[in-house]
N, C-alpha and C positions, 0 to 999 in steps of 0.2 A: 376661468381658473381651474386647474387640475391639481389634485393631490396625488403625488407619485411616490413610489418607493423604488430606489435604484440600488441594485446590488452589483458591485464591481469586484470581480475576483481576478487576481493576478497570481500565478503560481510559477515558481522557478524550481527545477529539479536538477541537481548537480550530480555528476557521475562519481565524484569523490567528496568526502567531507571538506567543507570550507569554513573559514571564519568570516563572519559578516561584520562589516564596519557599520557606522551609523547610516541609517536610511532616512531621507527627507521625503515626506509624503504629503501630497496636496490632493486631498479627497473631500475636504469640508468646504462647501460654498459659503459665501458671506451673505448675510441677510441684506435685502434691498427692497425697494418698492415693487420689484417685479419677481422677487423670489423670497419666500419665507421658509427658513429652515425649521422643521418641526422636531426631528430626532436624528441622531447619528449613532453609528456603532462602528468599531474597528476591531477586527479579530486578526491576530498575527500568530503564525506558526513558523519557527519556534517562539516561545514566549519572549517578549521584549519589554523593556522599560520605555515608556512613552512620555515625552514632555511636549508641550504645545507652545508655539511662539507665533507672533505676527511678523511677517517680513516687511520690507520697506513699502510695499504696495498695499498693506493691510490684509493680505491673504493669511488664512490659518494654516500653519505648518505643523505637522506632527513629526517629531524627531524620535525614531525608534533605535534603541541601543540593545545589542545582543551580547550574550556570553557563550563560550564554548564553541563547538563546531556543529554543523548540520549538513544534510544533503537536500533539504527542502526549505524553501521560503515561500509561504503563502500569505497573501494580504487580502482580506475581505472587508470592503467598505460598504456599509449600508446607510443610506440617507433617505429620510422622508421629508418631503418639501411640498409647499404650495407654489405652483408655477403659474404666473398670471400671463394672460394673453397680451400681445403687443397691440397698442392702439392702432387703428387703421391709418391714421394720419400722423406723419412725423411732426413733432413740435416745431413751430416756426423758427427758421434760422434767422439770426439777426441780419438786418438789412445790409450792413457793411460786409457780411461774410457770404452773401448769396452768389458771388462770383469769385473765381480765383484769378490771380493771387489776392490775398488779403492778409492783414496783420492782426494777430490776436490782441485783445485789449490789454492795457498795461498791467492790470491787476491779475491777469491770468498767464501772461506770457512767461514770467520766470518759472512757474510751476510746469509749464508745458514744454519748456526749452529742450529738455533731453529727449522728449518724444518726437521732436522735429528733426533732430540730428540724424544724418545718414550714418549707418553703423557698419556697412559691409563694403568690401572692395568691389569696384566696378571699373576695372581697367579700360574696358572698351567704351565706357560711358553709354551703355545701351538702355539702362533702366529709365532714365529721364525721357529720351526720345520715344521709347516704347509707350510710355505713359501719355505723352502729349499727342499721340495719334488719336486719342479719344476726345480731344478738344476740337477736332475737325468736324465739320458738318453741323447738322441740327443740334442745338443745345449748347454748342461751343464751350464756354468756360463757366456755365451755370454749375455751381458747386455740387449740389446733390445729384443733378443729372450726370455730371462727369464721374462722380464716384460710382453711380449705378453702372455706367458704361465700363468703367475699369473692372468692377466686380464681375460682371457678366463676360467681359472680354477675357479675363484670366480663365474663366471656366470654358469658354468656347474656343479660344485660340491655342490652348495648351491641352496636353493629354494627361489625364489623371492616371497615375500608376502607383501601386504599392511598392515601397522600397524598404529593404530590410537593414540598410546601413544605419548605424546610430547617428543621431544628430539631424540638423536641418540644413538644406542646401543654401548656398549663397544665392541671392536673387538673380545675379547675372548668369549663374550656372543653370538655374531653372529656365530662364529664357533661352539660353544657348542650346540646352538639351531638349527643350520643347515640352517639358512636363515635370511632374513631381507628385508629392503627397499633399495632404491638407496642410501640414505644417509648412511645407515649402510654398504653397499658394498663399497662405496667410502672411508669411514673411515677405513674399514678393509684393503683395498689395501694400503692406506697411511701407516698404521702401519706395514704392510708386507714389504713395501719398506724401511721404517726406520729401520726395523730389519736387513736389508742388508747394512745399512749405507748410504742410498740414501735420498736426500732431496725431500720431497713430500708435497703437499698442496691441500686444498679442494676447489671445485668450485661449485657455484650454478648458475643456468641459466635455459635454456629451451632445451628440446629435440624436434627436428623438423625433420620430414621425407620428404625430397624433392621428393622422389619417388612417394609420394601421393599428389603432388601439384595440386591445382585447377587451372583453367584458371586465367590469370591476372585479378585482381579486385574482384574475387570471394572469399568468406570466406571458410575456412576449419578449422577443429578442431584438426588437426594433429600436435598439439604442447602441451607440458606439462611442468609444473615446474619439474625440474630435478636436480640431483646432480652427480658429477663425480670428478675426481682428476687429478693432474699433477705431473710429476716427472721431476726434473732438471737433464738434461744430458749434460755434457760439449760438446760444439760444436753445439748441437741441441737446447739447451735452454729448456724451459718448454714444455714438451710433454704431450698431453691430453690422458687419458685412461678412458674409461667408462666401469667398470667391470659389471654393470647391464646388458649391452647388448653385451659385448665382443668386443667393437669397439674402434679404436685408431685414434686420430687426425682427426675427421670427421667433415664435414661441417654441419652435423646433430645436432651438439652441439653449442648452442648460449650462450656464456659466458656472465654473468652479473657481478659476484663478486667473489673474491678469499679470502681465509683466511688460516691461519695455522691450524685452528680448526673449526669444523662445527658451533660452537656457534658464531663464528666471521663472519659467512656468512649466516645469517638468513634473508630471504626476508622481513619478517615483525616481529617485536619484540616490545612489549609494555606492558602496564599495564592498568587495570581498577579497579575501586572500586565499589562494589555493595553489596546488602544484601546477606545473606547466602542462600537465596532461588532462586537467579537469575541463569538462565541457558542460554546457547547461542547456536545458530545454525550457522554453518559456511559453506560457499560454495566457490569454486574456479572455474573459467572458463578462459581458454586461447584460443584465436583464432589468427590465422595468415592469413594475406592477402598478396598475391603475387602482387607486384606493377610493376614488369617487367617480361617479359617472362622468364621461367626457362630454363637453359641449359639442356643438356642430364643429367638425374638423375643417381645417384648411383644405383647399383642393389639393389632391395628392399630385406630387411631381416626383420623378425618379431622383433619388438622392445618392450621392457618393457616400460610402459609409465611413469616411475618414480612415483611421488606422485600426480596422478591426483585426488586422493581421497580428500575429504574436510578435512581440519585440525580439529583435535579433540579439543573440548572445555576443559579448565582446571578446576580443582576444584575451587569453589568460596567461599569466605568468606567476611566478612566486611572489611578485610584488603586488600591493593592492591595485585593483583595477576598478574602473567604473562599472558598476553592476548594470545588467540589462534593464532597460526601462522602456516604457511605451513610446515609440517613435510616432507621436501623433501627427 
């Protein structure tokens, strides 16, 4: 177990004064058996009225409302948490679910149904066949082995690339183009799993490499906004897979929010109104402070940093526009 403080700073600078609409902020993790939230803080410039809600997935959402005009929007989230290591062994999967295909139990199936539905166009029907290649050879249709091969297959067969366009690529486009960002990879693996009849969902949070820990109290920049996914396996529950880095259920992943679709788990989402001439510069910085001595770290492997790049500004007109946000 580690006690960490994560400071996530996002700053937007506008070339002309703009009016800010409501902004929907997802910075506060939910307590769980593997993550205990100790303290949170949220500082917003300009001053905003903030109200908190829970979304349909149980995520904590801050809604920030603004008055007047501004040329700067800065959001600084500080969270302190206890982050527990992942057990070395996966909880046992129920016997009936150890090979695919399988059907979920009657008491769980209705709640998982929307997580199984394919949600994106695939006119060439390429996602399913691409997934089934991992059922060939040793391991065949062993459920967990297959998921591991899909996870590492996305990492190895595609080329990771930062992309500044807003939003997430359709999985078929990711395969056709041969690469994408962490959000694109997570969505691709979600649709791969759904093509096999498995329930899958999207996660946004932070990638943190404990192998590069600083001494307690010292700052390190080895944390990045990141996106990955989970698959629901009977007996084991929701199991995390990070296809960007080919890692599974790791303490390197600090979960903040979940959703059925990437658009439901955007760290920052909002609008602004300005002239057609306004442009915006955006920057993101995440730092982690170790508040307790770190235990023996995992073996270090090179990790893709997710979307450490600054979010891209959107096109601007006199009408309200989607504000820039982290394209994780």
